[in-house]
Every structure is written in structure tokens, then in C-alpha cells.
N, C-alpha and C positions, 0 to 999 in steps of 0.2 A: 806357191802351189803345195810345197811340202807341209807348210803350216796348216793349210786348209785340209789336207788329207789327214793329218794327225788329229786335228780338231774334230773332223767327222768321225774318225775311228773312236775317239774318246766319248763322243756323244752316243754313238751306237752301243758301246760297251757299257756305259752308265745306264742306258735304257734297258739293256738286257740284264744287267745286275739287279736293277730294281724289279724287273719282271720276275726274277727268280725268288724274290722275297715272298711272293704270294703262293708259290707252289707248295703244296702239302698242307696248306691251311684248311681248316674245316669251316663251314658256313652254316649259320642258323639264320633263317629269314622268316619273319612272321608278319602277319598283318591282322588288323582288327578294324572293323567298320560298323557303324550304326547309322541308319537312316530312318528318321521319324517324320511322317506326314500325317497330320491330323486336321480334320475339318468338322463341320457341324454334323454331316451325315455319314462321312467315311473316314476310316483310319487305315493307314498302310505303313507298317513298321517292318524294317528289314535289318538284320544283323548278320555279320559273317566274320569268320576267323580262319586263318590258314597258318600252317607251320611247315617249313621245308628245311631239310638238312642235306648238305653235300660237301664235297671236297674239291679244292682247286688243284688241277693237274699241272704238270710241268709246262704244258703249252698254254697256260693261263686260261683254260676253259674250266667250267664246272657243270656238274649235273646234280641237281638237288631233287630229292624225293620227299614226299610228305602227304599231308591231308588237308582237305578244305571242308568247312562246315558253313552252311547258310540256313538261317531261319527267317520265316516271315509270318506276320499276323496281319490279316486283312479283315476289317469289319465294315459292313455296309448295312444300314437299316437294322441294326441289332442281330445280324447274322455274321458269325465269326468263322474264319477259315485259317487254320494254322498248318503250315507246310515246313518241313525240314529237309535239307539236302546234305548228304555227306558222301565223300568219296576221295580217291587218291588224287594227288596233284604232282606235277613234275615241272621243272624249270631248267633251261640250259642258258648259260651266259658265257661271255668272253671278256677278258680284261685286255684292252689294247693300250699300251703305255703311250701317253702323249708327251709329257714332261715328267720330271722326277715327282713321284708319288701321286700323279694325276692321271686318270685312266678314262678312256671311252669304254663303256661297259654295256653294250647292247645285250638284251636278253629276250627270250620267248619261252612260253610255257602254256600249260593248260590243265584242265581238270575234267573228270567224268564223275558225275554224282547221281546217286539214287535218291529219289524224292519219296517221302513218306509223311504220315500225319493225316490230315483231312483230305489231302490230294496226293496221289501217287503218280510216279513217272520217272523220267530220266532227263538229265541235263548234261550237256557237253559244251565246254567253253575253251577258247584259246586266245592268247594275247601276244603282242610283241611291243617292246619299247626300244626303238632304234637309237634314240639319243638320250642315253643315261650316262651321266658322268659321275666318277667317284674320286674322292680325295682321301688317301690313306694317311690320316693325321696322327695315328698312334699304332702300337703293335696289334691292337685288337679292333679298333673302330675305324670305319670308313664313312665319310659323309657322302650321301648320294643326292643328286639332283637330276630329274629327268624332264625332258621336254618332248611331248608327243606320245601317242599311244594308238594302237590299232587293236581291235578285238572282234571276235566273232563268237556267237553262241547259238546253240540249237537246244530246244527243250520240247518235250512232249509230256505235259503234266495235266492230269484230270481231263483228258481228251482235248486239250488245247495245245496246238502246235505253234511254236514261235521260233523265228529265225531272226537274229540281230547281227548287224554288221556296223561297227562304229569305229571312228577314227578322229583324232584331234591332234593339232600341232601346238596351239597356243593355250587352249583351255584346260589342259590336263597336266599342268606343271605340278611336280610333287617334290618334296624333300624328305629325307629319312636318314637313318643310321643303319649301317651294315656291320654286323659283328662277326669277326673271324677269330679262330683260336687254333693252336697247334695240337 
């Protein structure tokens, strides 16, 4: 029984020591996406980019602030419509240590964007990734893998109102690299 208690205390202390390694680190998170759809009579191209900056707190949570840009070009029967959206973005996440250097890191965030160009309006979106895993393989880089996603968005652009609610467990698997620095 004494050995079991000592082993448990060592395990808990190792997990808490590893958790302290992340505290105080700064985070830069960026994304870039391009979607091209072209047919004989219609073309719909979308591109977006986001950049967020934050800091990991002592309790292994972070709050990152930044911006999000989306552009789209739609052409149908030689009529072209270009719309651009830009606005602030925010993300909150937590690192939950599972084993040494391996974390469950759920996160959620959102953006509010103003639309301009050929169509004007507003866009609001939010997302959550409950099953995101991170492996801290060096002092600056963490390998990420996520399984599942849920999102909601509302837009009112060019007198067209859209509400979207989406979720996926298997079809939205992603991999990436997370950069941290002191």
C-alpha cells in the first residue's frame, strides 16, 4: 500500500511539473485556407486567413486575440461578385495533461466580421473543438491532432440572411503544428 501511495504521488507531481512548463509561454496560431470551385457556368472561390496571439497562464489556459480575413469571388453567367470580410477573432483553450508531454487541449472561439466589396453586411461565427490532442515534442513546437468539430455562424450580407449549425466527429480530422515561445 505504501508503494502504491508513493507511486501515485510521484505520478501526480510529474504531471504537475510538466504542466508548469507551459505556463508563461506565448502562442501564435495562424490558419490559411483556399477553396476553389469551378464549373462551365459558375465559379466560387473562397480564401481565408487568421492570426491569433496569446499567453498560457499558470492554470494551463490561454486566451488568444487576433484577426480573421475572408475573401470570396463568385461568378455566374459572366456576372462577378467579390466580397471581403474582416474583423477580430478570439480563442480560449486549456491544456489538460494526460501523460508526460501529451495533452488534451479543447478550445473554442469565434469571430465577428464586417463584409464589404460588392456585397455589404455582417458575419458572426463560433466554433468548439472538444477532442484536440497536443504533443510537446520540443521547446517551441507542439504537434496537434483534432477529432471532431462543432460550429455555428450567422450572416446578413446583401439582404440575404443565413444561419448555419455544423458538427462532425469523424470527417473533420486535422493535424497541425502549434508554436510557443517565451
